[in-house]
VEXNUDREN-807063 format. One line per field, with one value per residue (C-alpha): residue in one letter; x, y, z. Coordinates in nm, 2 decimals. Example, Ala and Ser with C-alpha at 12.3 -4.5 7.8 and 13.67 -1.06 7.14 Angstrom:
res a s;
u 1.23 1.37;
v -0.45 -0.11;
w 0.78 0.71;
***
This chain:
res m i a l l g l c m v t v f l f l v m t k r v s p m v s l i v v p a a f a l l g g f a p e l g e m i v d g i g s v a p t a a m l l f a i l y f g i m i d a g l f d p i t r a v v r l t g n d p l k l v v g t v a l v a v v s l d g d g t t t f m i t v s a l l p l y r k l g i s p v l m t g l a c l t n a i l n v v p w g g p s a r a a s a l g l d p q e l f v p m i p p l v a g l a t v f v l a w a l g l r e r a r v r s g e l v l a g g s g t g g s g t g g s a d g d f d v l a p d r e s l r p k l i w f n a a l t a a l l v s l i v g v l p i a v l f m i g t g i a l l v n y p h l e q q r t r i a a h a d s v v s v v s m v f a a a v f t g v l s g t g m i e q m a h y l l s a m p e g l y p f f s v i v a v l s v p f t f f m s n d a f y f g i m p i l a e a g a q h g i a p v e i a r a s l l g q p i h m l s p l v p a m y v l i g l a k v d l g d h h r f a i k w a l v v c a v v i a t g l g l g v i s i h;
u 0.00 0.28 0.44 0.10 0.05 0.40 0.32 -0.01 0.16 0.43 0.15 -0.07 0.21 0.32 -0.04 -0.08 0.24 0.22 -0.14 -0.08 -0.35 -0.12 0.22 0.53 0.61 0.25 0.24 0.56 0.45 0.06 0.07 0.30 0.17 -0.19 -0.08 0.13 -0.18 -0.38 -0.13 -0.15 0.18 0.04 0.24 0.56 0.49 0.66 0.99 1.00 0.96 1.24 1.47 1.42 1.47 1.79 1.94 1.87 2.01 2.36 2.22 1.98 2.29 2.49 2.22 2.16 2.52 2.59 2.30 2.43 2.79 2.69 2.47 2.72 2.96 2.71 2.61 3.00 3.03 3.24 3.04 2.98 3.27 3.12 2.80 2.98 3.16 2.83 2.67 2.96 2.90 2.53 2.47 2.09 2.07 1.84 1.99 2.34 2.19 2.01 2.31 2.53 2.34 2.42 2.78 2.80 2.63 2.85 3.16 3.06 2.89 3.24 3.29 3.00 2.80 2.44 2.37 2.67 2.60 2.25 2.34 2.63 2.40 2.09 2.29 2.47 2.19 1.84 1.89 1.96 1.65 1.42 1.59 1.52 1.19 1.26 1.10 1.33 1.17 1.39 1.69 1.59 1.49 1.82 2.04 1.89 1.93 2.30 2.36 2.23 2.45 2.80 2.69 2.79 3.18 3.34 3.34 2.96 2.70 2.56 2.89 3.03 2.73 2.71 3.08 3.07 2.74 2.89 3.26 3.37 3.67 3.54 3.76 3.65 3.30 3.31 3.54 3.35 3.06 3.20 3.09 2.71 2.74 2.91 2.62 2.36 2.52 2.55 2.17 2.11 2.32 2.12 1.78 1.91 2.00 1.66 1.48 1.73 1.60 1.26 1.31 1.54 1.19 0.97 1.14 1.19 0.84 0.71 0.51 0.46 0.40 0.71 0.81 0.67 0.34 0.45 0.38 0.57 0.30 0.53 0.48 0.57 0.84 0.78 1.04 1.01 1.30 1.14 1.42 1.28 1.60 1.88 2.14 2.39 2.30 2.64 2.59 2.46 2.59 2.69 2.95 3.31 3.54 3.84 3.81 3.71 4.06 4.03 3.67 3.76 4.06 3.84 3.59 3.85 3.98 3.63 3.56 3.90 3.86 3.48 3.64 3.93 3.69 3.93 3.61 3.23 3.06 2.83 3.10 3.31 3.02 2.99 3.33 3.35 3.01 3.16 3.50 3.30 3.09 3.35 3.59 3.34 3.10 3.28 3.02 2.73 2.45 2.61 2.62 2.24 2.14 2.33 2.17 1.83 1.85 1.88 1.62 1.36 1.58 1.70 1.38 1.22 1.49 1.55 1.17 1.15 1.44 1.27 0.96 1.11 1.25 0.88 0.85 1.17 1.12 0.78 0.92 1.20 1.03 0.73 0.93 0.77 1.10 1.22 0.86 0.83 1.18 1.11 0.78 0.93 1.18 0.97 0.74 0.99 1.00 1.31 1.32 1.39 1.72 1.95 1.81 1.85 2.09 1.89 1.59 1.79 1.90 1.52 1.41 1.69 1.48 1.16 1.36 1.59 1.31 1.09 1.36 1.68 2.02 2.08 1.76 1.81 2.20 2.21 1.86 1.76 2.06 2.24 1.93 1.94 2.32 2.25 1.97 2.20 2.49 2.26 2.25 2.60 2.60 2.88 2.80 2.98 2.76 2.45 2.62 2.68 2.32 2.19 2.36 2.23 1.89 2.06 1.95 1.60 1.71 1.81 1.42 1.31 1.12 1.35 1.67 1.73 1.95 1.65 1.46 1.74 1.74 1.35 1.34 1.62 1.46 1.12 1.00 0.69 0.76 0.49 0.60 0.95 0.84 0.61 0.87 1.16 1.04 0.97 1.31 1.47 1.33 1.47 1.81 1.77 1.68 2.00 2.23 2.06 2.07 2.44 2.55 2.37 2.52 2.89 2.87 2.86 2.57 2.48 2.25 2.36;
v 0.00 0.25 0.17 0.24 0.56 0.68 0.63 0.80 1.07 1.13 1.10 1.34 1.59 1.55 1.58 1.89 2.07 1.95 2.06 2.39 2.34 2.46 2.63 2.36 2.51 2.49 2.13 2.02 2.12 2.03 1.68 1.51 1.67 1.54 1.21 1.17 1.24 1.01 0.73 0.79 0.97 1.28 1.26 1.21 1.47 1.75 1.56 1.44 1.77 1.91 1.62 1.70 2.07 1.98 1.76 2.05 2.35 2.32 2.30 2.61 2.82 2.71 2.80 3.13 3.25 3.09 3.29 3.61 3.55 3.47 3.74 4.00 3.85 3.89 4.26 4.34 4.22 3.91 3.69 3.96 3.86 3.50 3.67 3.86 3.56 3.37 3.67 3.65 3.28 3.24 3.57 3.58 3.20 3.01 2.69 2.80 2.95 2.62 2.39 2.65 2.63 2.25 2.31 2.60 2.38 2.08 2.30 2.47 2.16 1.99 2.18 1.96 2.20 2.25 2.59 2.76 2.61 2.74 3.08 3.13 2.98 3.19 3.49 3.44 3.31 3.45 3.78 3.59 3.37 3.69 3.88 3.60 3.53 3.18 3.04 3.00 2.67 2.53 2.65 2.53 2.18 2.13 2.26 2.02 1.74 1.81 1.89 1.58 1.37 1.56 1.55 1.18 1.28 1.13 1.48 1.51 1.44 1.10 0.92 1.02 0.91 0.58 0.51 0.60 0.42 0.08 0.15 0.16 0.32 0.63 0.57 0.20 0.29 0.58 0.48 0.23 0.46 0.72 0.56 0.53 0.93 1.01 0.85 1.04 1.37 1.30 1.24 1.56 1.75 1.58 1.68 2.04 2.04 1.91 2.18 2.45 2.38 2.40 2.72 2.86 2.77 2.93 3.23 3.29 3.23 3.49 3.21 3.32 2.98 2.86 2.52 2.44 2.61 2.95 3.26 3.55 3.80 4.01 3.84 3.52 3.33 3.49 3.63 4.02 4.21 4.45 4.50 4.31 4.08 4.35 4.21 4.22 4.56 4.71 5.04 4.92 5.11 4.78 4.69 4.69 4.65 4.72 4.43 4.18 3.98 3.99 3.86 3.59 3.49 3.50 3.26 3.02 3.00 2.95 2.65 2.50 2.49 2.36 2.06 2.00 2.03 2.28 2.38 2.31 2.44 2.67 2.82 2.89 3.06 3.27 3.37 3.43 3.65 3.85 3.92 3.99 4.25 4.41 4.45 4.53 4.75 4.89 5.12 5.00 5.13 4.96 4.64 4.67 4.74 4.44 4.21 4.35 4.31 3.93 3.91 3.76 3.49 3.38 3.38 3.18 2.92 2.88 2.87 2.59 2.41 2.40 2.31 2.02 1.92 1.85 1.61 1.41 1.42 1.26 1.01 0.90 0.94 0.73 0.45 0.50 0.49 0.16 -0.01 0.09 -0.06 -0.39 -0.41 -0.41 -0.67 -0.90 -0.89 -0.97 -1.33 -1.50 -1.57 -1.18 -1.18 -1.24 -0.90 -0.76 -0.51 -0.37 -0.37 -0.13 0.09 0.11 0.17 0.44 0.64 0.72 0.65 0.95 1.16 1.10 1.12 1.30 1.16 1.11 0.91 0.68 0.61 0.58 0.45 0.24 0.15 -0.06 -0.26 -0.32 -0.41 -0.66 -0.83 -0.85 -0.97 -1.26 -1.36 -1.31 -0.96 -0.74 -0.41 -0.23 -0.30 -0.23 0.12 0.18 0.08 0.32 0.61 0.54 0.70 1.02 1.22 1.28 1.34 1.72 1.75 1.63 1.87 1.79 1.93 2.28 2.38 2.34 2.60 2.84 2.77 2.81 3.10 3.32 3.22 3.31 2.94 2.79 2.45 2.26 2.42 2.30 1.94 1.91 2.01 1.81 1.50 1.30 1.40 1.32 0.95 0.92 1.01 0.77 0.50 0.57 0.55 0.24 0.07 0.17 0.06 -0.28 -0.31 -0.23 -0.44 -0.18 -0.35 -0.72 -0.99 -1.27;
w 0.01 0.06 -0.27 -0.42 -0.22 -0.34 -0.69 -0.68 -0.52 -0.78 -1.05 -0.91 -0.88 -1.24 -1.36 -1.16 -1.26 -1.64 -1.68 -1.49 -1.23 -0.97 -0.94 -0.90 -0.56 -0.43 -0.57 -0.41 -0.08 -0.08 -0.27 -0.04 0.29 0.15 0.07 0.41 0.60 0.38 0.46 0.83 0.88 1.04 1.35 1.18 0.89 1.08 1.13 0.77 0.64 0.87 0.78 0.42 0.48 0.66 0.38 0.10 0.31 0.17 -0.17 -0.10 0.03 -0.28 -0.52 -0.33 -0.36 -0.70 -0.84 -0.69 -0.82 -1.16 -1.16 -1.04 -1.29 -1.58 -1.44 -1.46 -1.83 -1.77 -2.01 -2.29 -2.49 -2.51 -2.63 -2.91 -3.03 -3.06 -3.23 -3.48 -3.52 -3.54 -3.73 -3.78 -3.89 -3.65 -3.75 -3.63 -3.32 -3.21 -3.30 -3.12 -2.82 -2.76 -2.86 -2.60 -2.32 -2.40 -2.35 -2.01 -1.88 -1.86 -1.50 -1.40 -1.25 -1.41 -1.24 -1.39 -1.72 -1.74 -1.62 -1.87 -2.15 -2.07 -2.04 -2.35 -2.59 -2.47 -2.62 -2.96 -2.94 -2.88 -3.15 -3.40 -3.25 -3.16 -2.85 -2.54 -2.48 -2.76 -2.55 -2.23 -2.36 -2.55 -2.28 -2.03 -2.28 -2.32 -1.98 -1.83 -2.07 -1.98 -1.62 -1.60 -1.61 -1.29 -1.12 -1.18 -0.93 -1.06 -1.13 -0.79 -0.60 -0.78 -0.71 -0.36 -0.28 -0.41 -0.36 -0.70 -0.89 -1.07 -1.35 -1.41 -1.39 -1.63 -1.91 -2.06 -2.08 -2.29 -2.63 -2.52 -2.40 -2.73 -2.90 -2.69 -2.76 -3.14 -3.12 -2.94 -3.22 -3.47 -3.30 -3.27 -3.66 -3.73 -3.50 -3.65 -3.98 -3.89 -3.72 -4.01 -4.25 -3.98 -3.95 -4.32 -4.36 -4.09 -3.92 -3.55 -3.37 -3.19 -3.06 -2.72 -2.79 -2.72 -2.92 -3.00 -2.91 -2.71 -2.37 -2.20 -2.37 -2.70 -2.92 -2.84 -2.83 -2.60 -2.35 -2.06 -2.05 -2.09 -1.84 -2.15 -2.27 -2.38 -2.20 -1.86 -1.55 -1.39 -1.65 -1.51 -1.83 -1.65 -1.40 -1.64 -1.61 -1.22 -1.25 -1.51 -1.27 -0.96 -1.14 -1.28 -0.93 -0.80 -1.04 -0.97 -0.61 -0.66 -0.86 -0.65 -0.32 -0.14 0.05 0.04 -0.24 -0.07 0.14 -0.20 -0.35 -0.02 -0.02 -0.39 -0.37 -0.11 -0.30 -0.62 -0.48 -0.28 -0.57 -0.85 -0.65 -0.32 -0.23 0.01 -0.21 -0.52 -0.34 -0.22 -0.59 -0.75 -0.46 -0.53 -0.88 -0.85 -0.54 -0.78 -0.92 -0.58 -0.40 -0.68 -0.69 -0.33 -0.24 -0.49 -0.34 0.01 -0.14 -0.30 0.04 0.15 -0.14 -0.08 0.30 0.27 0.00 0.22 0.55 0.48 0.33 -0.02 -0.20 -0.06 -0.08 -0.44 -0.50 -0.32 -0.48 -0.80 -0.74 -0.56 -0.86 -1.11 -1.23 -1.19 -1.58 -1.63 -1.42 -1.72 -1.85 -1.51 -1.63 -1.90 -1.66 -1.42 -1.72 -1.82 -1.45 -1.40 -1.65 -1.42 -1.11 -1.20 -1.31 -1.01 -0.72 -0.65 -0.75 -0.38 -0.31 -0.62 -0.60 -0.22 -0.16 -0.43 -0.63 -0.33 -0.33 -0.72 -0.67 -0.42 -0.64 -0.94 -0.72 -0.62 -0.98 -1.07 -1.21 -1.11 -0.89 -1.15 -1.42 -1.23 -1.16 -1.51 -1.60 -1.34 -1.52 -1.87 -1.77 -1.67 -2.01 -1.84 -1.49 -1.56 -1.64 -1.30 -1.10 -0.83 -0.99 -0.85 -1.15 -1.39 -1.19 -1.25 -1.63 -1.68 -1.43 -1.61 -1.93 -1.82 -1.95 -1.80 -1.65 -1.82 -2.16 -2.08 -2.00 -2.29 -2.54 -2.38 -2.22 -2.54 -2.68 -2.35 -2.39 -2.74 -2.61 -2.33 -2.58 -2.80 -2.47 -2.35 -2.70 -2.76 -2.41 -2.47 -2.81 -2.69 -2.40 -2.12 -1.99 -2.12 -2.11 -1.88;
***
């Protein structure tokens, strides 16, 4: 019954969000609270939510100061040269812009941090999408697909969690996965090419209906260039061109420290934000202005993270996650165990969408690995199989970086999901099929 309750809870949440009945934040809070009460967990509800909030507090702090830091860098003009380079390469060609989006995200994603990637991508490309009248839904969808694939690098979150949970060598885990990931990235480039050709034809014909269901009527996610997103305006007061090399060095040092693990990521961004404000905007009033300029983004993203803590807290605290996993395993006939690696790869698609990477890799994957070991399947193969569903994870409503992306791009979550989920499933199918064909996972 607990497993069924969890499945119903996730289904209701997704239905409410994707049909725009309520906002994602409200749904993340109200739906799990209601199902916890329905399941008889009222006495433990407060403790479960507090535990969930405690688990995401470092992430919320990181996002708060990361948004401020990169917002300050954008204000000061650090990413303006990137924008000018992209403008020169893409010109007024929608095809080059859409394909260039995937290329830019792929390069920036190598730092392993989705928030950083999305902030740079939106700041550099959103003005171009609006100028050409192309829906930002295209940009957000392709950015998520690309980043999800590159996020499987050993210093990215999923691989690190999988290796830690099962005590594996990250290099041994990752290297055989390179060909399937390359195949997935190639699929995204092909998709971008096809969508870019369609957008080129649409723009040249003057059609006003954009991908993802958004119109260009000068509002929402449309293509108006009315100046409502002017953070890269060449004459803005916040520019600090004389400090561009200092800001570049500070950002590089911050990212290197992040990768090496000198300090917790939240602490690094706190220190970086303080230094960036002090050097670029030394006067108190300037600092207040810069902080206030990014208050909307900070509040919307951080509040979403804490709302998601209610969802994850209830999933974990009620035992819904564990019960769903055990139910699936107990219901599986013995004759299917030779295909267990493939089954894990397929299950990783919905599991990494419905739950956080922490919940899946630390809560579910050890159960799957134990079941596989009882049938002669090495834990490293189960770990690789569990990573093959990652192309859809970045679309999960529990991923904070996605809210940074759609928030900065002013894209509705429902529009984003309706456009991107179907393509994410295609990419997942390509990655899993390639992994099976090349022996990354196998039939025993």
